[in-house]
C-alpha positions in Angstrom: 30.0 30.0 -16.2 33.8 30.4 -15.1 33.2 33.9 -14.7 29.8 33.3 -12.8 32.1 31.1 -10.3 34.8 33.7 -9.8 32.3 36.5 -9.0 30.3 34.1 -6.7 33.4 33.1 -5.0 34.5 36.6 -4.5 31.3 37.6 -3.5 31.5 34.3 -0.6 34.7 35.8 0.4 33.5 39.3 1.0 30.4 37.8 3.0 32.7 35.7 4.8 34.4 38.9 5.9 31.8 40.9 7.0 30.1 37.9 8.7 33.4 37.9 11.0 33.1 41.4 11.8 29.8 41.0 12.8 30.0 37.7 14.9 32.8 39.7 16.3 31.1 42.9 17.1 27.9 41.4 18.2 29.2 39.3 20.8 31.0 42.3 22.6 27.8 44.2 22.8 26.4 41.1 25.1 26.2 42.4 29.0 29.0 40.9 31.3 32.4 40.4 31.4 34.3 36.8 30.8 37.3 38.3 32.9 34.8 38.6 36.1 33.1 35.6 35.2 36.5 33.3 35.9 37.5 35.8 38.8 34.4 35.2 40.7 32.1 37.7 42.4 34.4 38.1 45.4 37.6 39.0 42.9 39.3 42.5 43.5 39.3 45.0 40.8 42.7 44.0 40.4 42.4 40.5 39.8 39.9 41.3 37.3 42.3 43.6 35.4 44.8 40.9 35.7 42.8 38.2 34.1 41.7 40.7 31.4 45.1 41.3 30.5 46.0 37.7 30.1 42.9 37.1 28.2 43.7 40.2 25.9 40.1 41.8 26.5 41.6 45.0 27.4 43.2 45.8 24.1 41.8 47.7 21.4 38.8 45.9 19.8 40.4 46.4 16.5 43.7 44.5 18.1 41.5 42.0 19.4 39.6 41.2 16.2 42.5 41.2 14.0 44.2 38.7 16.3 41.1 36.6 16.3 40.9 37.0 12.4 44.7 35.8 11.9 44.2 32.7 14.3 40.8 31.6 12.3 42.8 32.1 8.9 45.4 29.8 10.3 43.2 27.2 11.9 43.6 28.2 15.1 40.4 29.7 16.9 42.0 30.1 20.2 41.3 28.6 23.6 38.6 28.7 25.8 38.5 31.6 28.5 37.2 29.4 31.1 39.1 25.9 30.7 41.9 26.9 28.4 40.9 24.0 26.0 41.6 24.6 22.1 38.3 25.7 20.7 39.5 24.1 17.1 39.7 21.0 18.5 36.6 21.0 20.8 34.5 22.0 18.0 36.0 19.3 15.8 35.1 16.9 18.3 31.8 17.7 18.7 31.0 17.9 15.0 31.6 14.4 14.9 27.9 14.3 16.7 26.7 17.7 14.7 27.9 16.8 11.6 26.2 13.5 10.9 23.2 14.5 12.9 22.4 17.5 10.4 23.5 15.7 7.1 21.5 12.6 7.8 18.5 14.7 8.4 18.8 17.1 5.6 19.2 13.7 3.4 16.2 12.1 4.6 14.2 14.9 5.0 15.0 15.7 1.0 14.5 12.6 0.0 11.0 12.1 1.7 10.0 15.4 1.2 10.7 16.1 -2.6 9.2 12.5 -3.2 6.2 13.1 -1.7 5.5 16.4 -2.9 5.8 15.4 -6.5 3.2 12.6 -5.6 0.9 15.1 -3.6 0.7 17.2 -6.8 0.5 14.3 -9.5 -2.7 13.2 -7.2 -3.6 16.8 -6.0 -7.6 15.6 -6.5 -7.3 12.2 -4.9 -7.4 11.2 -1.4 -3.9 10.3 -1.1 -2.7 13.8 -2.4 -5.3 15.7 0.3 -3.7 13.4 2.9 -0.1 14.4 1.9 -1.1 18.0 2.2 -2.7 18.0 5.2 0.3 15.8 6.9 2.5 18.5 5.3 0.6 21.2 7.3 0.8 19.6 10.6 4.6 19.2 10.3 4.6 22.7 9.7 2.8 23.5 12.8 4.3 21.5 15.5 7.9 22.8 16.9 11.2 20.3 17.0 11.5 19.8 21.1 7.7 18.8 21.1 8.2 16.3 18.2 11.4 15.1 20.0 9.6 14.5 23.6 7.1 12.5 21.7 9.4 10.6 19.9 11.3 9.6 23.2 8.2 9.3 25.0 6.8 6.5 22.2 10.0 4.8 20.7 12.3 5.1 23.9 10.0 4.9 27.3 6.9 2.9 25.8 8.2 0.7 23.4 11.9 0.9 24.1 13.3 0.4 20.7 16.0 2.9 20.9 17.8 5.0 23.6 15.9 8.0 25.3 19.5 10.4 24.6 23.0 10.5 25.3 25.9 9.1 23.2 28.2 6.5 23.6 31.1 7.7 25.6 33.7 5.9 22.9 31.9 7.8 20.3 32.1 6.5 16.8 34.3 3.7 18.0 31.2 2.2 19.1 29.3 2.4 15.4 26.2 0.7 16.4 25.6 2.3 19.6 26.4 5.6 18.0 23.7 5.1 14.9 21.1 4.0 17.7 21.3 7.5 19.5 20.9 9.4 16.5 18.4 7.7 15.1 15.1 9.6 17.1 17.4 13.2 16.6 17.7 12.6 12.6 13.8 11.6 12.5 12.8 14.5 14.3 14.8 17.1 12.4 14.1 14.9 9.1 10.1 15.0 9.7 10.2 18.9 10.2 12.3 19.6 7.1 10.5 16.9 5.1 7.0 18.7 5.7 8.4 22.0 4.7 9.9 20.5 1.2 6.8 18.6 0.8 4.6 21.6 0.7 6.7 23.4 -1.6 7.5 20.5 -3.9 3.9 20.2 -4.1 3.1 23.7 -5.0 6.0 23.7 -7.8 5.0 20.8 -9.0 1.3 22.0 -9.2 2.5 24.9 -11.4 4.5 22.6 -13.7 1.8 20.8 -14.4 -0.1 23.3 -15.8 2.6 25.1 -18.0 2.4 25.2 -21.8 5.4 22.9 -22.5 3.8 20.0 -20.3 0.5 20.1 -22.3 2.7 19.9 -25.6 4.4 16.9 -24.1 1.4 15.3 -23.7 0.1 16.0 -27.0 3.1 14.5 -28.5 2.0 11.1 -26.5 3.6 11.4 -23.4 1.4 10.2 -20.3 1.1 12.8 -17.6 3.4 10.7 -15.3 6.3 10.6 -17.8 5.7 14.2 -19.1 6.4 15.2 -15.7 9.4 13.1 -15.1 10.8 13.8 -18.3 10.2 17.5 -18.5 8.4 18.8 -15.3 10.6 17.5 -12.4 13.7 19.5 -13.3 12.0 22.7 -13.7 9.9 22.1 -10.2 13.2 21.7 -8.5 14.5 24.9 -9.2 12.8 26.8 -6.3 12.7 23.7 -3.9 16.7 24.0 -4.3 16.4 27.6 -2.9 14.2 26.2 -0.1 16.6 23.1 0.8 19.4 25.9 1.4 17.0 27.9 3.9 15.9 24.7 5.4 19.6 23.3 5.6 20.2 26.6 7.7 17.0 25.7 10.0 18.5 22.7 10.6 21.4 23.7 11.9 19.7 26.3 14.4 17.3 23.0 15.0 20.2 21.2 16.1 20.8 23.3 19.0 17.4 22.4 20.5 17.5 18.9 19.4 20.8 18.2 20.9 19.6 19.3 24.3 16.3 17.2 24.1 18.4 14.3 23.4 21.4 15.4 25.5 24.0 14.6 22.5 27.0 16.2 23.4 27.5 18.2 20.2 28.2 21.8 19.0 24.6 23.1 19.5 24.8 22.1 23.0 28.5 23.6 23.8 27.1 26.8 22.2 24.3 26.6 24.6 26.8 26.1 27.7 29.1 28.7 26.4 26.3 31.4 26.1 26.3 30.9 29.9 29.6 31.0 30.6 30.2 34.1 28.6 33.3 32.0 26.8 33.4 34.4 24.2 36.4 32.8 22.5 34.3 29.4 22.1 31.1 31.4 21.0 32.8 33.1 18.8 34.4 30.0 16.7 30.9 28.0 16.8 28.8 31.0 15.4 31.3 32.0 12.8 31.7 28.4 11.8 27.9 28.0 11.7 27.8 31.2 9.6 30.2 30.3 7.1 28.2 26.9 6.6 25.2 28.6 5.7 27.1 31.0 3.4 28.9 28.0 1.7 25.6 26.3 1.2 23.8 29.2 -0.2 26.9 29.7 -2.7 26.6 25.8 -3.5 22.7 26.5 -4.4 23.2 29.5 -6.5 25.6 27.7 -8.4 23.2 24.8 -8.8 20.7 27.0 -10.0 23.1 27.9 -13.0 23.9 24.2 -13.7 20.2 23.2 -13.7 19.1 26.4 -15.4 20.4 26.9 -18.8 18.6 30.7 -19.1 20.7 31.6 -16.1 23.9 30.5 -17.9 23.2 32.4 -21.0 22.3 35.5 -19.3 24.7 38.5 -19.8 
């Protein structure tokens, strides 16, 4: 197992390095010039060149990349080309909103989706199982921004139970207000993730229900439910674990939409603004962080597979 961890960790580091190259190169292919944006449309070519020299964008791309990578490794992503603010500091502040949003949505969606998926599989011939299957299909069909708008209309506009958007100025120093502002965004993301996990969990559990080892367990005297919980759930969760890793990546991308729908000052809203401003330094830092988180989650999912499945640990 230790050798497997070392190999997977080495692959993770190589993937992070390749991702940094791709992020840096892809953003350089975008049209426009950040120096021209800062200087304005009426600036002379000399003024634009002077700003480009100050930003370092007139240097060779290899030098720019190595300088940026060195800063990333030391924890300093750089400073915004537009307002001069430290990218690491501002990104850390925005993650105090995006981090709890994605974490809470992932946990809630996993709990609801996996548990209801097992119930839907165990009762797939009954009315409750059919209803859960239909609801999961509906959850897969609707887009996240529509769910957010409907949730705002019902719970914030009509019933006035929760705020329609925004985040308290004091941040988490006002915990009650901060939690209330995240309830609707979390429920919106969790609903969509839960629908996907419910569908995959139901399919995986149905396959397990027809497995030979489960029939053997029932022949020894276990009820269908006890045999499923004792022997089937662990095997059914193996493919669901992979889907959960993919869904976490989808939640990070979905947070960009949800933060704009609910006017949350998170990393997603900052990314949209920075792309419009051609602030390459901040965009690089944000995209690289999201990519790194997705790769780390994939690494953890891979390790989780080896921990849950002894066949992978024993394979040479």
